[in-house]
N, C-alpha and C positions, 0 to 999 in steps of 0.2 A: 276717695276712692272709686275707682273705676270697676264697673258690673262688669265685665267680659270674662270670657274661659278660651280657650285654645280648640274646643270641639263646637261644632251648631250642633243643634238636635232637630229633630224632624224637620228638613225644609223643605217637606212635600207637604204636608197639611197645614191650612190654613186656620184664622181660628176661627173658633162657629160664631162668634158674634163680634160686633164695633167696641162694646166693655170689654169683654176678656182677650181684646187683641191687646200684645205686650210692646207696647211703641218705644221704651228704653231697653238696648243691647239686646235687640229682638233676635239677633243671632243663639241667644241662646234660650229662645223661646221653644215650648213644645207641646202641641196642641194635640200630640194622639191620645186616645183614650188610657191606653194600657199605661204610658207613663205618667200619668195623673194618678191610676188606679194603683201603681207600685208607690207611691210617695203617700199614699193615702194609708197604705195598708203599712207602711213604715213607722207611723208617728201617729199615735191615738190622739195626741192632744193638739186642739185644733181651736182659733179664736173666729170668733163669728160677730162682725161688725153688724150693727144697725142702730138707728133712730128712735131714741123714747122720749113724747115731751118734746121736742125742737134741740133735745141734747144729744150729740154721738155716742155709744159707747161700745167696748168691742172687747167680750167674754171670752174667756176662757174655758172648757167645757172639751168633755171628750166625745171622740167619733166613731164610726167604724162603717164600714165598706160593706152594700150586701149591693152587688151587679150593678147595676149602673145607678146606684142611689147612696147617698151619704145621711148619714142618722146621728141624732145625740139625743140626748135623755136630761131630764131635773125633776125638781120640784112641778108640780101642778102650781103652786103657789110663785113661780117666780116671773118676775117680771120679763125677762128676758124672754122667758118660751111665749107669754102671753105676746108681746110685742111682735115678735117677730113673725106670726101668721097673718099680719094685715100691711106686711113690705115687703118687697125684695133683699133680701140679705146678704151680705160679703163673707164667705165662710175659707179662711187658710190656713195652714197647714205648712211647716217650715223646716229642715234638719241642717244642722251648723254641722259642714263634712270636713273643713280644714280653715288653719285661720294662712294666708298667701303672704309672703313677707317679701315685699317688692326693695328696689333701690331709690324711691323717692317712697317720702309718706302718703303721697298722693296717688299714689297706684297701689297701695296694701288694697287686700279684699278679704273676702270670705269665700272658700269651696262652700255651693251649699245646693239644695234641692228645695224647692217651694210650690204651692200648688193655690192658685185663687180660684174660687167656683162662687157665681152668681146667680140667684136663683130664690124663688119663694119656699119657703119648705109649708108643707101639710101634716097635719093632727094625725096620729093614728088610732085608730081607736079596738077596741075590742080583742079578738084574736089575733088582730096586726101587731097591735102595740105586744101583746106576749111573746110573741115569736120574736119581734125585733129583740127583743133585752134576751131573749136565748142569744139570738146570733152575737150578740154584743158580748156575751158574757163566755160563750165558748169559744170564741176571737183571743180574747186572752186565753182561757186555759180549756183547750180541748177538753169538753163532754163533765165540765164543771159545773152546768145547770143543773143535770140527772144528781151532783151530789149533793147539792143544797138544799136546803130547806123549803120545801115546798112553798111560794109565793101567795099572799094570802089578797084579799079582794081589794080592802083597805090601802093594801102598798100598790096596787094596781091604779086605784083610784089616786091615788095620791102623785102619782108618777103620771109626767108626758112627753110622750117620745113622738119626735118631728122627725120626719125623714124629707129629702130634697134630691131631684135630680141633676143629676152632673151632664148637665148640657150646655150649658155655659163656664166652660173651665179652662185655665190656661197652665202651665208649668216652667219654671223656668231653672235650668243646672248651669251650675257654674263649677268646672272641674279643672285641672291642669295649673301649671306653673303661674308666678307673675307674669303681666306684661308689661314691660317697661317702656318709656322712649328708646328709639334706639341709641343716642347718645348715652343713655344712664347704664349701659350695660359696661362701660369702661370705668364706673365707679367703684373703687374697691372696699364693697359692702356686700355682707352675706344676704344670701337672697334666697326663697324656698318657700315650703309649704309644711308644716306642722298640722298634720292630721289630728282628726278630733272623730273620737265616737264614741255612740253609747254604749256602756255597758251591764250586761246584766247580770247581778253577784246573787250568790248563793241564798237561800231563802230563809228567812229568819221567823219560827215558829211563834208562835203568840203562846205564852206561859199558862194559859188557861186550856189549851190544847187537850182532851182527855186522851188519859195512856195510851189506849190502842191505837189513835189516828195516825196516820203515816201521810207522807206528803203524795200528792196527786202524782202521778205517770205525765199528765198534761203539763205539769210547772216546768219539766223540762223543757217542752217547747218553745215556751215564752221565749218572744225576741222582742225588739225595737230598734230603731233605725236604720 
């Protein structure tokens, strides 16, 4: 599987650091912060890579962006949330946009968007922590934080929120049709792209909703991908 596309992205801006530099198929790399932001905003599910007691771990979790920082949260007892405060981590987000069918098995590919961010997270406290939990909720469903039961001090105490600057980041974007060896274009097999999109379906109400409770207006704005 080759990882190249038909479009070169962000040919002017360079990598922010050596470890953030894309080495393989650099022609599909992008370092423009807005490109990175757009991919982060399109996919809330991320994976955080870190080392704990000499072993490597990659933990899936929810992320959200506020300005030039990326945030995630979890239980204050979380092994991951404790471990990452003592080291640099690698946070990744990816979206699968299509299966690229080529004329050779070794030229098959996927159209995709991905981001890799390096940095050391910081633990948020007090008002900053609650403010970012509000941002997280309102990014999913606008206005939802104010509709919910108020959070308690115990809930806040049991929750850790981490933030990390988006200063060492790179994106990769693969688009377009397959790229075959020139001699393979005469081979009689179908080639092309099967586009893939995530779909938001109609909301399914909890059977224990109170009779007079309706679907919030903000639900219609929920999108992903």
